[in-house]
MOPAC internal coordinates of N, CA, C and O (Angstrom, degrees):
PM7 1SCF
backbone

  N    0.0000 0     0.00 0     0.00 0    0    0    0
  C    1.4804 1     0.00 0     0.00 0    1    0    0
  C    1.5180 1   104.99 1     0.00 0    2    1    0
  O    1.2310 1   115.76 1   -48.99 1    3    2    1
  N    1.2682 1   125.65 1   131.01 1    3    2    1
  C    1.3628 1   127.81 1   173.70 1    5    3    2
  C    1.5083 1   105.67 1   -98.08 1    6    5    3
  O    1.2310 1   123.12 1   -42.56 1    7    6    5
  N    1.3945 1   111.63 1   137.44 1    7    6    5
  C    1.4602 1   119.02 1  -174.95 1    9    7    6
  C    1.5247 1   106.85 1  -129.76 1   10    9    7
  O    1.2310 1   120.48 1   -42.32 1   11   10    9
  N    1.2237 1   116.69 1   137.68 1   11   10    9
  C    1.5662 1   122.84 1   174.26 1   13   11   10
  C    1.4372 1   108.43 1  -123.55 1   14   13   11
  O    1.2310 1   118.24 1   -54.55 1   15   14   13
  N    1.2856 1   120.96 1   125.45 1   15   14   13
  C    1.4071 1   125.72 1  -177.09 1   17   15   14
  C    1.5785 1   105.50 1  -122.81 1   18   17   15
  O    1.2310 1   123.33 1   -45.16 1   19   18   17
  N    1.3297 1   111.21 1   134.84 1   19   18   17
  C    1.4300 1   121.51 1   175.30 1   21   19   18
  C    1.5290 1   108.09 1  -123.81 1   22   21   19
  O    1.2310 1   120.92 1   -57.05 1   23   22   21
  N    1.3423 1   115.85 1   122.95 1   23   22   21
  C    1.5500 1   121.94 1   178.01 1   25   23   22
  C    1.3329 1   105.26 1  -110.99 1   26   25   23
  O    1.2310 1   122.22 1   -57.53 1   27   26   25
  N    1.4000 1   113.35 1   122.47 1   27   26   25
  C    1.4866 1   123.09 1   168.10 1   29   27   26
  C    1.4290 1   114.18 1  -110.80 1   30   29   27
  O    1.2310 1   121.59 1   -76.42 1   31   30   29
  N    1.2999 1   114.56 1   103.58 1   31   30   29
  C    1.3938 1   123.34 1   178.22 1   33   31   30
  C    1.5723 1   107.49 1    64.38 1   34   33   31
  O    1.2310 1   121.19 1    36.51 1   35   34   33
  N    1.3097 1   115.32 1  -143.49 1   35   34   33
  C    1.4768 1   121.25 1   176.16 1   37   35   34
  C    1.5121 1   108.51 1  -108.90 1   38   37   35
  O    1.2310 1   119.15 1  -164.75 1   39   38   37
  N    1.3341 1   119.23 1    15.25 1   39   38   37
  C    1.5187 1   112.51 1  -173.26 1   41   39   38
  C    1.6050 1   111.06 1  -116.05 1   42   41   39
  O    1.2310 1   120.46 1   172.30 1   43   42   41
  N    1.3252 1   116.73 1    -7.70 1   43   42   41
  C    1.4079 1   114.10 1  -178.51 1   45   43   42
  C    1.5750 1   114.31 1  -152.69 1   46   45   43
  O    1.2310 1   120.43 1   -39.53 1   47   46   45
  N    1.2355 1   116.78 1   140.47 1   47   46   45
  C    1.5419 1   125.13 1   171.88 1   49   47   46
  C    1.4883 1   105.28 1  -127.48 1   50   49   47
  O    1.2310 1   125.54 1   -53.34 1   51   50   49
  N    1.3773 1   106.95 1   126.66 1   51   50   49
  C    1.4753 1   116.90 1   175.92 1   53   51   50
  C    1.5922 1   109.93 1  -108.47 1   54   53   51
  O    1.2310 1   117.61 1   -45.68 1   55   54   53
  N    1.2320 1   122.16 1   134.32 1   55   54   53
  C    1.3846 1   125.68 1   178.87 1   57   55   54
  C    1.4839 1   111.19 1  -120.40 1   58   57   55
  O    1.2310 1   119.31 1   -59.69 1   59   58   57
  N    1.2952 1   118.92 1   120.31 1   59   58   57
  C    1.4171 1   122.63 1  -179.44 1   61   59   58
  C    1.5904 1   109.63 1  -101.90 1   62   61   59
  O    1.2310 1   120.33 1   -53.47 1   63   62   61
  N    1.2846 1   116.97 1   126.53 1   63   62   61
  C    1.4673 1   121.09 1  -171.51 1   65   63   62
  C    1.6048 1   102.18 1  -119.13 1   66   65   63
  O    1.2310 1   120.87 1   -29.34 1   67   66   65
  N    1.2581 1   115.95 1   150.66 1   67   66   65
  C    1.4763 1   123.27 1   170.13 1   69   67   66
  C    1.5489 1   106.39 1   -63.54 1   70   69   67
  O    1.2310 1   120.54 1   -36.47 1   71   70   69
  N    1.3000 1   116.58 1   143.53 1   71   70   69
  C    1.4262 1   119.43 1  -175.81 1   73   71   70
  C    1.5618 1   116.35 1   -61.64 1   74   73   71
  O    1.2310 1   122.17 1   147.56 1   75   74   73
  N    1.3029 1   113.46 1   -32.44 1   75   74   73
  C    1.4471 1   121.04 1   172.55 1   77   75   74
  C    1.5116 1   112.35 1   -59.85 1   78   77   75
  O    1.2310 1   118.64 1   134.79 1   79   78   77
  N    1.3545 1   120.20 1   -45.21 1   79   78   77
  C    1.3910 1   124.64 1   178.59 1   81   79   78
  C    1.4823 1   109.73 1   -68.51 1   82   81   79
  O    1.2310 1   120.03 1   135.51 1   83   82   81
  N    1.3382 1   117.55 1   -44.49 1   83   82   81
  C    1.5435 1   119.45 1   173.60 1   85   83   82
  C    1.5022 1   110.06 1   -54.55 1   86   85   83
  O    1.2310 1   118.19 1   131.77 1   87   86   85
  N    1.2553 1   121.05 1   -48.23 1   87   86   85
  C    1.4932 1   122.10 1  -179.79 1   89   87   86
  C    1.5362 1   111.76 1   -58.77 1   90   89   87
  O    1.2310 1   121.12 1   140.31 1   91   90   89
  N    1.2737 1   115.47 1   -39.69 1   91   90   89
  C    1.5030 1   117.29 1  -178.05 1   93   91   90
  C    1.4578 1   109.94 1   -72.26 1   94   93   91
  O    1.2310 1   119.22 1   150.91 1   95   94   93
  N    1.2953 1   119.09 1   -29.09 1   95   94   93
  C    1.4524 1   124.49 1   176.53 1   97   95   94
  C    1.5915 1   111.66 1   -71.39 1   98   97   95
  O    1.2310 1   122.00 1   140.44 1   99   98   97
  N    1.3887 1   113.77 1   -39.56 1   99   98   97
  C    1.4882 1   117.09 1   176.36 1  101   99   98
  C    1.5025 1   111.00 1   -67.96 1  102  101   99
  O    1.2310 1   120.15 1   137.72 1  103  102  101
  N    1.3392 1   117.32 1   -42.28 1  103  102  101
  C    1.4969 1   120.53 1   177.12 1  105  103  102
  C    1.5881 1   110.66 1   -56.33 1  106  105  103
  O    1.2310 1   119.85 1   130.20 1  107  106  105
  N    1.3365 1   117.88 1   -49.80 1  107  106  105
  C    1.4464 1   119.04 1   174.86 1  109  107  106
  C    1.4335 1   112.30 1   -55.95 1  110  109  107
  O    1.2310 1   119.98 1   129.89 1  111  110  109
  N    1.4401 1   117.64 1   -50.11 1  111  110  109
  C    1.5416 1   117.45 1   179.00 1  113  111  110
  C    1.4466 1   113.58 1   -53.54 1  114  113  111
  O    1.2310 1   120.77 1   137.28 1  115  114  113
  N    1.2924 1   116.13 1   -42.72 1  115  114  113
  C    1.5013 1   121.12 1  -176.45 1  117  115  114
  C    1.5840 1   109.19 1   -64.23 1  118  117  115
  O    1.2310 1   120.36 1   140.53 1  119  118  117
  N    1.3673 1   116.91 1   -39.47 1  119  118  117
  C    1.3501 1   118.24 1   175.20 1  121  119  118
  C    1.5637 1   115.03 1   -63.23 1  122  121  119
  O    1.2310 1   121.50 1   137.62 1  123  122  121
  N    1.3231 1   114.73 1   -42.38 1  123  122  121
  C    1.5844 1   118.18 1  -179.76 1  125  123  122
  C    1.4230 1   104.13 1   -64.65 1  126  125  123
  O    1.2310 1   117.54 1   131.80 1  127  126  125
  N    1.4120 1   122.28 1   -48.20 1  127  126  125
  C    1.3923 1   125.68 1  -168.17 1  129  127  126
  C    1.5530 1   111.38 1   -64.42 1  130  129  127
  O    1.2310 1   118.81 1   151.87 1  131  130  129
  N    1.4621 1   119.87 1   -28.13 1  131  130  129
  C    1.3541 1   122.03 1   177.50 1  133  131  130
  C    1.5399 1   112.53 1   -63.83 1  134  133  131
  O    1.2310 1   119.14 1   144.74 1  135  134  133
  N    1.3420 1   119.24 1   -35.26 1  135  134  133
  C    1.4592 1   125.15 1   178.81 1  137  135  134
  C    1.4065 1   113.66 1   -94.54 1  138  137  135
  O    1.2310 1   116.44 1   171.82 1  139  138  137
  N    1.2458 1   124.37 1    -8.18 1  139  138  137
  C    1.4807 1   123.73 1  -174.90 1  141  139  138
  C    1.5232 1   111.38 1   -67.50 1  142  141  139
  O    1.2310 1   120.60 1   133.46 1  143  142  141
  N    1.2677 1   116.46 1   -46.54 1  143  142  141
  C    1.4890 1   120.06 1  -174.16 1  145  143  142
  C    1.5710 1   113.93 1  -112.06 1  146  145  143
  O    1.2310 1   122.28 1  -143.29 1  147  146  145
  N    1.2760 1   113.25 1    36.71 1  147  146  145
  C    1.4941 1   116.71 1   175.22 1  149  147  146
  C    1.5045 1   107.71 1   -65.81 1  150  149  147
  O    1.2310 1   118.51 1   -41.99 1  151  150  149
  N    1.2931 1   120.44 1   138.01 1  151  150  149
  C    1.3460 1   132.32 1   175.97 1  153  151  150
  C    1.4275 1   116.03 1  -111.54 1  154  153  151
  O    1.2310 1   117.91 1   -70.65 1  155  154  153
  N    1.3299 1   121.59 1   109.35 1  155  154  153
  C    1.4748 1   121.44 1  -172.25 1  157  155  154
  C    1.6207 1   112.38 1   -94.00 1  158  157  155
  O    1.2310 1   120.72 1   178.92 1  159  158  157
  N    1.3750 1   116.24 1    -1.08 1  159  158  157
  C    1.4389 1   121.82 1   178.18 1  161  159  158
  C    1.5547 1   110.58 1   -84.22 1  162  161  159
  O    1.2310 1   123.68 1   -42.32 1  163  162  161
  N    1.2469 1   110.54 1   137.68 1  163  162  161
  C    1.6049 1   115.71 1   176.99 1  165  163  162
  C    1.4961 1   107.28 1   -62.11 1  166  165  163
  O    1.2310 1   121.45 1   -24.78 1  167  166  165
  N    1.3203 1   114.82 1   155.22 1  167  166  165
  C    1.5049 1   119.56 1   178.14 1  169  167  166
  C    1.4268 1   103.08 1   -89.13 1  170  169  167
  O    1.2310 1   121.78 1   -53.15 1  171  170  169
  N    1.3606 1   114.20 1   126.85 1  171  170  169
  C    1.4679 1   120.03 1   173.49 1  173  171  170
  C    1.4769 1   116.75 1   -75.92 1  174  173  171
  O    1.2310 1   119.10 1   -37.68 1  175  174  173
  N    1.2387 1   119.33 1   142.32 1  175  174  173
  C    1.5439 1   118.07 1   178.96 1  177  175  174
  C    1.5659 1   109.17 1  -150.18 1  178  177  175
  O    1.2310 1   121.96 1   -31.96 1  179  178  177
  N    1.3278 1   113.85 1   148.04 1  179  178  177
  C    1.5036 1   118.99 1  -178.38 1  181  179  178
  C    1.5298 1   102.99 1   -68.69 1  182  181  179
  O    1.2310 1   121.99 1   -39.65 1  183  182  181
  N    1.3376 1   113.80 1   140.35 1  183  182  181
  C    1.4487 1   119.67 1  -179.13 1  185  183  182
  C    1.5315 1   111.28 1   -55.20 1  186  185  183
  O    1.2310 1   121.18 1   -63.06 1  187  186  185
  N    1.2351 1   115.35 1   116.94 1  187  186  185
  C    1.4652 1   116.75 1  -177.63 1  189  187  186
  C    1.5499 1   114.92 1   103.59 1  190  189  187
  O    1.2310 1   120.62 1   169.05 1  191  190  189
  N    1.4019 1   116.41 1   -10.95 1  191  190  189
  C    1.4952 1   119.54 1  -177.37 1  193  191  190
  C    1.4372 1   118.49 1    93.52 1  194  193  191
  O    1.2310 1   120.71 1     0.02 1  195  194  193
  N    1.2494 1   116.25 1  -179.98 1  195  194  193
  C    1.4670 1   126.30 1  -173.88 1  197  195  194
  C    1.6006 1   109.38 1   -63.07 1  198  197  195
  O    1.2310 1   123.56 1   141.45 1  199  198  197
  N    1.3555 1   110.78 1   -38.55 1  199  198  197
  C    1.5645 1   114.11 1  -174.43 1  201  199  198
  C    1.6133 1   106.78 1   -63.13 1  202  201  199
  O    1.2310 1   120.09 1   136.92 1  203  202  201
  N    1.3373 1   117.43 1   -43.08 1  203  202  201
  C    1.4211 1   119.06 1  -177.54 1  205  203  202
  C    1.6066 1   112.72 1   -73.18 1  206  205  203
  O    1.2310 1   122.44 1   152.72 1  207  206  205
  N    1.3950 1   112.92 1   -27.28 1  207  206  205
  C    1.3676 1   118.34 1   170.27 1  209  207  206
  C    1.5414 1   111.91 1   -59.62 1  210  209  207
  O    1.2310 1   118.94 1   124.16 1  211  210  209
  N    1.1878 1   119.62 1   -55.84 1  211  210  209
  C    1.4254 1   130.59 1   175.34 1  213  211  210
  C    1.4766 1   110.36 1   -47.91 1  214  213  211
  O    1.2310 1   120.54 1   132.87 1  215  214  213
  N    1.3910 1   116.58 1   -47.13 1  215  214  213
  C    1.4746 1   116.93 1   179.93 1  217  215  214
  C    1.5622 1   111.98 1   -67.85 1  218  217  215
  O    1.2310 1   120.91 1   139.28 1  219  218  217
  N    1.2999 1   115.87 1   -40.72 1  219  218  217
  C    1.4045 1   123.08 1   177.28 1  221  219  218
  C    1.5271 1   111.47 1   -55.95 1  222  221  219
  O    1.2310 1   122.01 1   128.46 1  223  222  221
  N    1.3326 1   113.76 1   -51.54 1  223  222  221
  C    1.5036 1   118.93 1   177.57 1  225  223  222
  C    1.4275 1   115.89 1   -57.70 1  226  225  223
  O    1.2310 1   118.92 1   134.67 1  227  226  225
  N    1.4491 1   119.66 1   -45.33 1  227  226  225
  C    1.3240 1   118.22 1   173.48 1  229  227  226
  C    1.4319 1   120.80 1   -62.85 1  230  229  227
  O    1.2310 1   120.74 1   145.72 1  231  230  229
  N    1.4137 1   116.19 1   -34.28 1  231  230  229
  C    1.3894 1   118.81 1   174.74 1  233  231  230
  C    1.4262 1   116.99 1   -74.89 1  234  233  231
  O    1.2310 1   121.22 1   160.78 1  235  234  233
  N    1.3114 1   115.27 1   -19.22 1  235  234  233
  C    1.6310 1   117.16 1  -178.83 1  237  235  234
  C    1.4436 1   110.67 1  -108.31 1  238  237  235
  O    1.2310 1   117.50 1  -178.73 1  239  238  237
  N    1.2751 1   122.37 1     1.27 1  239  238  237
  C    1.4846 1   120.27 1  -176.58 1  241  239  238
  C    1.5003 1   107.09 1   -83.65 1  242  241  239
  O    1.2310 1   120.57 1   -56.81 1  243  242  241
  N    1.2992 1   116.52 1   123.19 1  243  242  241
  C    1.5002 1   124.88 1  -177.47 1  245  243  242
  C    1.5428 1   109.13 1  -118.57 1  246  245  243
  O    1.2310 1   124.94 1   -70.51 1  247  246  245
  N    1.3914 1   108.12 1   109.49 1  247  246  245
  C    1.5071 1   113.14 1  -177.77 1  249  247  246
  C    1.6359 1   106.56 1  -107.20 1  250  249  247
  O    1.2310 1   122.26 1   -52.70 1  251  250  249
  N    1.4219 1   113.27 1   127.30 1  251  250  249
  C    1.4114 1   112.36 1  -179.20 1  253  251  250
  C    1.6096 1   112.44 1   -65.47 1  254  253  251
  O    1.2310 1   123.66 1   -24.63 1  255  254  253
  N    1.3350 1   110.59 1   155.37 1  255  254  253
  C    1.5042 1   114.61 1   179.67 1  257  255  254
  C    1.5321 1   109.73 1   -62.23 1  258  257  255
  O    1.2310 1   119.18 1   -33.90 1  259  258  257
  N    1.1864 1   119.16 1   146.10 1  259  258  257
  C    1.4980 1   127.41 1  -177.42 1  261  259  258
  C    1.4803 1   107.55 1    95.37 1  262  261  259
  O    1.2310 1   114.67 1   160.36 1  263  262  261
  N    1.2969 1   127.70 1   -19.64 1  263  262  261
  C    1.4120 1   129.17 1  -170.32 1  265  263  262
  C    1.5615 1   112.64 1  -102.59 1  266  265  263
  O    1.2310 1   121.21 1   171.27 1  267  266  265
  N    1.3477 1   115.29 1    -8.73 1  267  266  265
  C    1.4481 1   121.94 1  -177.04 1  269  267  266
  C    1.5058 1   108.67 1   -56.55 1  270  269  267
  O    1.2310 1   121.20 1   -51.18 1  271  270  269
  N    1.3773 1   115.31 1   128.82 1  271  270  269
  C    1.3694 1   120.70 1   179.66 1  273  271  270
  C    1.5399 1   115.94 1    88.35 1  274  273  271
  O    1.2310 1   118.99 1   174.25 1  275  274  273
  N    1.3524 1   119.54 1    -5.75 1  275  274  273
  C    1.4515 1   129.37 1   178.10 1  277  275  274
  C    1.4814 1   112.45 1  -125.49 1  278  277  275
  O    1.2310 1   120.46 1  -162.63 1  279  278  277
  N    1.2565 1   116.73 1    17.37 1  279  278  277
  C    1.4152 1   121.39 1  -174.91 1  281  279  278
  C    1.5791 1   115.31 1   -80.30 1  282  281  279
  O    1.2310 1   122.16 1   -43.28 1  283  282  281
  N    1.3182 1   113.47 1   136.72 1  283  282  281
  C    1.5036 1   119.45 1   174.67 1  285  283  282
  C    1.3765 1   105.88 1  -128.05 1  286  285  283
  O    1.2310 1   118.33 1   -50.88 1  287  286  285
  N    1.4169 1   120.78 1   129.12 1  287  286  285
  C    1.3854 1   123.82 1  -171.01 1  289  287  286
  C    1.6263 1   105.00 1  -111.66 1  290  289  287
  O    1.2310 1   121.18 1   -48.79 1  291  290  289
  N    1.3400 1   115.34 1   131.21 1  291  290  289
  C    1.4757 1   117.00 1  -178.60 1  293  291  290
  C    1.5369 1    98.91 1  -123.85 1  294  293  291
  O    1.2310 1   120.31 1   -51.54 1  295  294  293
  N    1.2965 1   117.01 1   128.46 1  295  294  293
  C    1.4580 1   125.01 1  -177.42 1  297  295  294
  C    1.4985 1   113.75 1  -120.76 1  298  297  295
  O    1.2310 1   119.94 1   -42.15 1  299  298  297
  N    1.1628 1   117.72 1   137.85 1  299  298  297
  C    1.4589 1   124.89 1   176.76 1  301  299  298
  C    1.6777 1   111.53 1  -121.35 1  302  301  299
  O    1.2310 1   120.83 1   -57.10 1  303  302  301
  N    1.1918 1   116.01 1   122.90 1  303  302  301
  C    1.4038 1   115.74 1   179.18 1  305  303  302
  C    1.5097 1   112.15 1  -116.69 1  306  305  303
  O    1.2310 1   120.89 1   -40.10 1  307  306  305
  N    1.3829 1   115.90 1   139.90 1  307  306  305
  C    1.4428 1   120.84 1   172.15 1  309  307  306
  C    1.5262 1   108.86 1  -125.35 1  310  309  307
  O    1.2310 1   119.97 1   -68.86 1  311  310  309
  N    1.2435 1   117.65 1   111.14 1  311  310  309
  C    1.4426 1   120.87 1  -173.80 1  313  311  310
  C    1.5366 1   103.08 1  -102.82 1  314  313  311
  O    1.2310 1   123.54 1   -51.59 1  315  314  313
  N    1.3336 1   110.82 1   128.41 1  315  314  313
  C    1.4001 1   121.07 1   175.70 1  317  315  314
  C    1.4826 1   111.36 1  -130.99 1  318  317  315
  O    1.2310 1   117.55 1   -23.73 1  319  318  317
  N    1.3368 1   122.27 1   156.27 1  319  318  317
  C    1.4247 1   127.25 1  -175.25 1  321  319  318
  C    1.4627 1   108.79 1   -67.03 1  322  321  319
  O    1.2310 1   120.10 1   180.00 1  323  322  321

């Protein structure tokens, strides 16, 4: 592998790689990245999907008189098996 390094002061180092070597490194990085963030947990979802969740929230949202139009909703979810 041929490597060309250029040092500019103490702020930057530039490395020039042959295109074949760069391609190999990118391929290896892609393979590593595929397995890096694998999630083995199932995705939790409201029974019936987001549409029914929105309907349920609308039907069960209780806003006291005097606060209509000024509401702010903070929700905390704890999902357990």
